[in-house]
N, C-alpha and C positions, 0 to 999 in steps of 0.2 A: 185223716183217712176219708172223711166225708167228700172231699174234692175228687177222689178217685172214681166215684160212682155218680152218675147223674140221677138215678132213681133206684129204689129197691122194689121192683114190681111184684105184686102179689096176684092171686087168682091164676088164670091160665098162663100168662107170661112167667109168673114166678115158678109155676110147676115145670114149665119148659126149661128154665134156668137151673132148677134143681136136678132135673134129669140130665141135662148137659154137663153139669158139674160132677154128678156121680159117675157118668160115663167116662169123663176125662180122668177121674181118679181111679176107676177100675182098670183101665187099659195098662197104665204103668205097673200097677200092683200085679196084674196077671203076667206081664212081661218079666218082672223080677222073679215071681214064683216059678215061671216056666224055665228060666235060665239059672235057677238056684242049684249050683253044683259044688260050690265052695272053692273052685279053682279060678276065680276071677283075678285079673291083674289089679294092681292098686288103683289105676285110673278107672277101670270098670266098677270097682267097689265104690269109689267116691260117686261116680255118676249114678249108679243104681241106688245107692243110699240117699243121695240128694233127691232123686226122682220119687223114691218111695216115701220120703218124708214130706215132700210137697204134695203127693197124692193123699197122704193122711190129712194134711191141712185142708185140702179141697173137699174131702169127705164131709167135714164139718162146716166148711165155708169160713174158715179162719184165715185171715191175711190173704184173701183170694187173689188180689192183683199180683202180689209178690210170688205166690205159689204157682199161679198160671204162667207168669213170665219165665220163671225158672224151668218149669216143665217144657215150655216152648223152646228155650235155649238148649236144654239138654237133648231134647228130641232132634233139634236141628243139627247138633253135633253128632248124634248117632246116625242121622240120615247121611251126613257128609262122609262118615266113615264106612257105612255099610250100603248105602243107596237102597235101603229097604223103604218102600213107599208107605208102610205103616207108620214109620217114624215121622214122615212128612204130614200124614193125616193127623197124628196126635199133636204135632207142633201147631198145626192150623187150629185144632180145637182149643189148644191153650191160648192162642191169640184171640179167639172168639170169646172165651170166658174172660180174658183180661179186658176186652173192650166192653162187654156187656155187664159185668159185675156178678155178684153171687146170688142175687134175688132175695126175697124176703125171708125164706127159710134157711137162714145161715146165722152163724155167730157174728159175722160182720154186721149184719142187719141189726142185731140186738145191741151191739156195741156202738156202731157208728150211724145207725139209721136216723131218719128224721124224728124230731121230737115235737110234741104239741104242748104248748105252755098255756095254762089257764091262769089268768090274772083276775083275782077276786075284786069286786067293787067297780068294775067298768061298765056295768049295766048289762052284761051278758047273763042270760039265764044259766043256772047250774046244770 
C-alpha cells in the first residue's frame, strides 16, 4: 500500500487533504440520505450501498485509493445515466483524492506511513 502514496503530508497540506477527504465522503452520504425512500431498483440499491460504504471508508481514511476510485466510478456511471453535473464534480473529487492520498490524519497513514528505524550502537545519540 505504501507505493500507492508518494507522501503523507502533515501541517497545512495534511489539513487540506483531511478537509477534501471529509467533503468527498459527506456528499455521497447526503445524496443517499436525500434519496432514501425504500423504493430503489436493485441496481440503484447496489450503487448507493457501494457509494455509502466507500464514503464510510473515506471518513476514516481507510483503503483510501480503493474507496476514492470506486466513488469516482459510481459517480461517472450516475452522471452518464442522469447527466447531473453534481455527479461529475464528485467523480472529479474522487480522482483528486485518489491521486493525492489520504494525508497524515488517516488510518492509512498509521498503517502504511513511513517508519523511522533507530539502530542502537551506530554512534548516533539517543
